[in-house]
C-alpha positions as CSV (number, residue, x, y, z in Angstrom):
1,M,-0.1,-25.8,-13.6
2,L,0.4,-22.7,-11.6
3,T,1.8,-23.6,-7.9
4,Q,0.8,-21.4,-4.7
5,L,4.2,-19.3,-5.2
6,S,4.1,-18.5,-8.7
7,I,0.3,-17.7,-7.8
8,A,1.4,-14.9,-5.0
9,A,4.2,-14.1,-7.2
10,Y,1.6,-13.4,-10.5
11,S,-0.7,-11.2,-7.8
12,Q,1.7,-8.9,-6.7
13,T,3.2,-8.7,-9.9
14,E,-0.3,-7.5,-10.6
15,N,-0.3,-5.2,-8.1
16,S,2.9,-3.8,-8.5
17,R,1.6,-3.3,-12.0
18,T,-1.9,-1.5,-10.9
19,Q,0.2,1.0,-8.1
20,A,2.6,1.9,-11.4
21,S,-0.3,3.1,-13.4
22,T,-2.3,4.6,-10.8
23,L,1.4,6.3,-10.5
24,K,1.2,7.1,-14.2
25,K,-2.1,8.9,-13.9
26,A,-1.0,11.0,-11.4
27,T,2.0,12.8,-13.2
28,A,0.5,12.8,-16.8
29,K,-0.8,16.0,-17.0
30,S,1.9,17.9,-15.5
31,G,4.7,15.9,-15.9
32,T,5.0,16.3,-12.2
33,P,2.9,14.3,-10.0
34,A,-0.4,16.2,-8.6
35,I,0.7,14.6,-5.3
36,E,3.7,16.8,-5.0
37,S,2.5,19.1,-1.8
38,G,1.3,18.0,1.1
39,M,1.8,14.2,0.2
40,M,1.2,12.0,3.7
41,V,3.7,9.4,3.8
42,R,3.5,6.3,6.8
43,I,4.8,2.7,7.2
44,S,2.3,0.8,9.4
45,E,4.1,-1.9,11.5
46,I,2.7,-4.6,12.1
47,D,2.9,-7.8,13.5
48,I,0.9,-10.6,13.2
49,L,-0.2,-13.4,15.1
50,P,1.3,-16.5,13.4
51,E,-1.4,-18.8,13.4
52,H,-3.3,-16.0,10.9
53,L,-0.7,-14.8,8.8
54,G,-2.0,-16.8,5.6
55,E,-5.8,-15.3,5.7
56,Y,-4.4,-12.0,7.1
57,N,-2.0,-12.3,4.2
58,T,-4.9,-12.7,1.4
59,I,-7.1,-10.2,3.0
60,L,-4.4,-7.6,3.0
61,K,-3.3,-8.2,-0.8
62,E,-6.8,-7.8,-1.7
63,E,-7.6,-4.8,0.4
64,A,-4.2,-2.9,-1.0
65,A,-5.1,-3.7,-4.3
66,A,-8.2,-2.4,-4.1
67,S,-7.0,0.8,-2.1
68,V,-4.9,1.6,-5.1
69,E,-7.7,1.0,-8.1
70,K,-10.6,2.2,-7.0
71,E,-9.2,5.8,-5.1
72,P,-7.4,8.2,-6.9
73,G,-6.0,9.6,-3.9
74,V,-3.9,6.4,-2.8
75,I,-0.5,6.7,-4.9
76,A,0.6,3.8,-3.4
77,I,-0.1,0.4,-0.5
78,F,2.8,-1.4,-0.6
79,P,3.0,-4.5,2.0
80,M,5.7,-6.4,2.3
81,S,7.4,-8.8,5.4
82,L,10.4,-8.9,6.9
83,K,12.2,-12.1,5.2
84,E,13.4,-13.9,8.7
85,Q,9.8,-13.1,10.4
86,P,7.2,-13.2,8.2
87,N,4.5,-12.2,10.6
88,Q,6.2,-8.9,11.1
89,I,4.3,-6.7,8.1
90,R,5.5,-3.5,6.7
91,I,3.6,-1.3,4.5
92,V,4.3,1.5,2.7
93,E,1.2,3.3,2.2
94,I,2.0,7.1,0.2
95,Y,-1.6,9.2,-0.5
96,A,-1.8,12.8,-2.0
97,D,-2.8,14.6,1.0
98,S,-4.1,14.2,4.1
99,A,-7.9,14.2,3.4
100,A,-7.2,11.1,0.9
101,Y,-5.7,8.9,3.8
102,R,-9.2,10.2,5.6
103,S,-11.3,9.3,3.0
104,H,-9.2,5.8,2.4
105,L,-10.4,4.9,5.9
106,K,-14.1,5.1,5.2
107,T,-13.8,2.4,2.3
108,P,-16.1,-0.4,2.7
109,H,-12.7,-2.3,1.4
110,F,-10.4,-0.4,4.4
111,Q,-13.5,-1.2,6.6
112,H,-13.4,-5.2,5.6
113,Y,-9.7,-5.2,5.8
114,K,-10.0,-3.6,9.6
115,T,-12.7,-5.2,10.8
116,S,-11.9,-8.7,9.6
117,T,-8.2,-8.7,10.4
118,L,-8.8,-7.4,14.1
119,K,-8.7,-10.4,15.3
120,M,-5.3,-11.1,13.8
121,V,-3.0,-8.3,14.8
122,K,-0.9,-8.5,17.8
123,S,0.3,-5.0,17.7
124,L,0.4,-2.2,15.1
125,K,2.5,0.9,14.7
126,L,1.6,3.7,12.3
127,V,4.7,6.0,12.0
128,D,4.7,9.4,9.3
129,M,7.5,10.1,7.4
130,N,8.8,12.9,5.9
131,A,11.2,12.7,2.2
132,L,14.1,13.7,2.9
133,D,14.6,14.5,-0.4
134,R,11.4,15.7,-2.4
135,E,12.8,16.0,-5.3
136,T,14.2,12.4,-5.6
137,M,11.2,10.9,-4.3
138,L,9.4,12.7,-7.7
139,N,11.9,11.5,-9.6
140,I,11.0,7.8,-9.3
141,F,7.5,8.4,-10.0
142,R,8.4,10.8,-13.1
143,K,10.3,7.6,-14.1
144,L,6.9,5.6,-14.6
145,K,6.1,6.9,-17.3
């Protein structure tokens, strides 16, 4: 019988496989990602009200999996929490470009996530990132082939 922990670990592994598959498809044609120019990388820093953490995590995992699986422009959505403060969520988001991000915001699965979790979020900070070493970052994607 699977425990809650092993089910969560399985779910996280499956989500990682889905993201790896998406990256493989993005790099398959030319040997380099189709996402090279204009790629958008963001880290979402979210503080969840502790009494809603379990429900929030369930909704977030569903949204991340749906985004990576259904949206070609979503390269990765990788949610995680701080070890010592599990209600502190961080999400690394990688989009092919800003148009893919804007499209993502309109999807039914993102809208469900946003409206369902609004009352659970104490604070949200979106941090846009620049790759300091773009070539190494692209090599990460190539490695998944």
